[in-house]
N, C-alpha and C positions, 0 to 999 in steps of 0.2 A: 459716800465719802464724808467723813466728819469735818466740822469746821477747822479743827486743828490740823488734820492731815491735809486738807485743801490748802491751808496757809503754808504748810511745809512745802507742798508741791510748787506753790507760787514762788517761794524763795529759791527752790532748786532751778526752776525755769528761768528766773531772773538772773541767776548766777551763770547759767549756760549762755544767755544772751550777751551778758557783759564780758565774760572771760573765756569760757570754753569754746563758744562758736567761732570767734575770731581766730583762735588758735587752730581749730580744725580747718577753717578755710585756708589759713596760711600754709598749713601742712599739705593740703591738696594742691595748692598753687605751686609748691616746690617739688612735688612728686615728679619723677622722671616720666616723660611721655612714653606711652607704650605702643599701641597700634599705629599711631600717627607719626612716630619717630622715623626719620630718614637715616638709613644705614650708610656710613661712609667708611672707606678703608684708607689707612695712612701708612706709608712706608717710611721706616727710619732704621737707624743702627742702634744696637743695644748699648747705649751710652747714657751717662747721667744727663747730658744736655738734651736728651729727649724728654726731660722732666716736665716741661710745660704741657706736653701731650698727656702724660700720666696724671698730672694734677687736674687738667681739664676733665679727664675721665672720672677720676675718683671724687672730685668735689662737685660734680654735676654741672659743670659749665657747658659741656656739649649737650647734655640732656636739656638744660634750660633753653637751648637754641633749637630744640626739636631734633637733635642728632644722636644717633647711636654710633659711637666711634670704635672701630676695630683697628688696633695698632699691630702692624706686622714688622718683623725684624729681618733684615738682610745683612750679609757680611761686608758689603762695600757700598759706596755711594752710587757708583755708576749704574748698577742694576736697578736701583730705585728710580732713577731718571727714566730708564727704559720702561719700567713697569708702569709709571705714571703716564708716559706717552701712549702705551698700548691700552690703557684703561684698566689694568689689573689693580691699580691703586688710584684713588681719587686725588690724593695729595701726597707729596713727599716732603720730609723735613730732615735734611742732611747736608753734608758738605757739597760745595760747588765743585764741579769737575769740568775738564775740557769736553767730555762727552755730553754733559748737561747743556753747556753753552752751545755746542754744535746742534743738538736737538732743538733747543730753543730758537736758534738762528734759522732752522728749517721750518719754523712755525709750529713745532710740536708742544713747546712748554712756555710758561710764563712764570716769572718770580712774583710772588704776591706779598712776601713779608721777609724780614730778617730772622735769623735764628741765633747762631753763636758767633762770637768774634774772639780772636786772640788778643788778650790784653794782659799786662803784667799782673802777677799775683794769683792768677787762676791756673788750674791744672787741666788743660784741654789736650793738646798734643805734646808728646815728649819725644826726645831723641834718646834712644837706649843703645848701648853698645855691648858687644859680646865680651865675655871675660877674657877671651884670647886677645881681642883687639886692645883691651885695656892694659893687659900685661905686656903688650908689645909697644906701648907708648901713646895710644890714642887718648888724649885728655881734654881736647877742646874741639869746637866746631872748625877752627882753622886747620885742624889736623885731618879733616875728612878727605882731603885730596889724596888720591891713590888708594882709597878704600872702597869697599862695596857697601852700598846703602840700600836696604830693602824698603819698598813702598808698596801700597796696595796695587795700583795700576798706573800705567803711563797716563798722565793727564789728571790724576787724582789730586785731592787736597794735599796729601803728603808730598807729592811730586812738586807742587807749587811751593810748599813750605821749604823744601830742599833748595829750590831756586832762590828764594828770598834769603836763606841763610848763606848760600854761596855768594850772592851779591853783597851782602853785608860784610863778609869776611874775604872778599876779593878772590874767590875760588873759581877756577874754570870748571864748569859742569862736565866738560868733556873728560876731565881728569878723575871723575867719580864714576865708578861702575854701578849703574842703577839696576836693581833687581826688581822686576814687577812680579810680586808674589801672590796677587789676586785677592787675598783675604787677611784679616787680622790674625787668625790662628796660624796661618802659614808664616806670617812675618815673625811672630813670636817664636815659633819653632826654629826658624832660620837663625835668629840671633842667639837663642839658647844653645843651638847645636854648632854655632860658629860658621854656618854657611854664609851669613851676612855679618860684616863687621859692625854695622849699625842699622837701625831702622827708625823711620819717622812714623809714629803710631799714636793712637789715642792713649792717653795716660791711664784710663781706667783699667783696661785689660792687661796692660804691661806692669802695673804697679806691684801686683803680687809676685811676679817673676823677679822684679828688682829686690823686693823685700826678702825673698828666699835666697838671694845671692846668685841667681842663675844668670843675671845680666847686670850691667851698671847703668845708672842714669847719667847721661851726658848733660842734660838740662831740659827745662821747660820752654817750649817755643814762645809762649806769650811774653816771657821775660826778654826775648831777643827781637821779635818782630810783631807788629800788630797788623791784622787784616781781617776782612769779613770772610770767615770760614764757610758759613753755610746759610741756608735760608729755607723758606717754605715755598713750594712751587706746585703748580697744577697744569693741566693741559690747557691749551689756548681755547679749545672748544668749551671747556668748563667755565673759563673766565668770561667768555662771550655769551654763552647760552644759559648759564646757571649762576647769574650774579648773586641772587639771593642766597644760594648755598655757600658761595665763597665768603660772603659777608658774615653769615652766621658762623661758619667755621672760624674765621679770623677773630670774631668777637670772643669766642670761647678760648681760642689759642692765646690771645693776648691777655686774657684773665689768668691763664696758667703761667704765661711768661712773667707777668707782674708778681705773682706769688713766688715763683722761683727766684726772680731777681731780688725781691725784698728779703727772702730767707738767707741769701748768701752775699749780698752786696750792701755796703753802707751808703749813706747820703753822698759821700765823695766818690762813689762808683768804685771804691776799693773793696777787695775781698774781706768781708766782715760777716760773721754769722749773726743773724738777727734772732729774735725770740722764737720765730717759727722754724728755725733751721733744723732742730732735732726731729720734729714731726715731718718736715718736708724730706729730710734725708731718709727717714724710715719709709715713707711712701715710695720714693724713687727706688730705694734698695729692694723693696718688695717686688717691683716690676722687673728689676734686673736680676733677681734671684741671688742677691748679695746681702751682706751685712751693711748697716749704715756706715761703719768705719771704712769698709771697702768702697762704698759709693762715694765717700768723701774724697777719695783720691782721684776722682774724675770730674770734679765740679768746675766746669768751664763757665765763662761769662755769657749771660743771656740778657739782652737789652729788655728793660721793663715794658717797653712799648713795641717790642719786636721791630724796631727800626732797622733800616738797611743802609749800609754805607755805599751809596750809589757810585761815588767817585772811585772807590776801591774796586767795585765790580768792573768798571771801565778799564782800570789798569790790568786786572786779571785777564780780561778778554784780549787785550793787546798782547799780553805775554803768550797766551795760548795760540793766538794767530801767528806770532813770531816762531813758534815751535812747529807750525804746520798742522796743528790739531783742530783748527777752525778754518773753514774755507768760506770765501765770499765776504760780502760786506755786512758782517754781523756787528751790531752795536748794542751798548747797554740800553739805549732808548727802545730798541725793538724787543728786548728780552724782559725788561722790567715793566710790569703793568702798573702804571701810575694811578689807576683808579683805586687800587688797594694798598699799595706800598706807602709806608710812612718813612720818608727819607731822614737819615741821620744828618744833622746840620754839618755843613762843610767845615773842615778843621784846617 
C-alpha cells in the first residue's frame, strides 16, 4: 500500500469511528428483537380507540419491550373478557361489561389500565335511529320511551349507556324495549331495516350508514354523559405470576396511548388535531381497513397516561349489581390491580 492510499484509508476509518459506527450501533439497538421476543395476543374490537395498540405495534414500542404483539378482533366486548379468562388472549382492551365485572369478581380478571372515556367533543358511541322512527317523530333522547333500542348484549357498554341516558332524561327503563342483538353488524342491520327504532353503537361503523341516509344520528353519547367506557385487563394469574410481562406491555401501551392522545387532543383536553394527526389517522385507518376520513368518524378520547376513573368503575359495579348481573360482594378494589393502574384524580 502506498503512503497516499494508506493515508486515505486512515481518513476513512477515522470517519467510521466518529460518525458511521455510532449510527450503526444505534440502528442495531432499535432493531426489533427476533428469537428472544415474547409473543402476546391482545383482544379488542375493530374501532379507532384500539389505536394505541396499532401505534405500539407499528412504532416498535412493543418490540422495544421484547414483545411481539398479535392483535385479534372480536365483534363484542363480552367475548374478549371470556377469551382472556380462558387464556386465548393474554390481554384485552375494550369496553367494560357486566360479564367482565362478574368474571373479575370470581377471581378471573384484573383491570390494569384505562382505555377510553366518553367526554364531550369526541365521537365514540352514537345513538342512531331508523328512518321510520324519525319519520314518526323520534327527535330526542327524551322520546326513547315506548321505542325499541338495540344494544350488543345485556350488560354491555351500550346497555349501561342507555341507563345513563334514561337517568339523565328521567325515563323508565321498563318503558324501553331493549333488543340484545349480539354484534355491531346485527345492530346496524336492525336499525337500517327498521327492526330497531334506535341503537346505541360505536360511531365508527355506523357513520357510513348515517352518511348514506340509511339511518339518522340522534346524537353523540359523550356530549350527554361522561364515564369510563373501557380499559385494559388481563387474568389474575398473569398479574400475579408474570409481573414483568404486564409492566413491559403497559409501558408499550402507554407510549401508544400518549401518541394517540397528542394527535387528537389539545392541552385543554379538548378535541383538537395536532401535527401528528394525519399520520396517526393513516396508521389507524390501515389497521381498520378504512380511509383516514372514515377513521376520523370514530376518534374517541384516550387518556395520555392510560389512567383509570376508579370512582366511576365503582359506580358501574353498583349499577350492574342492582340489575342482578353481578352476584356476591364484588368491589372495585378487588377488580382493579393497584400495582399497575394509574388512577385518574378524583373530580
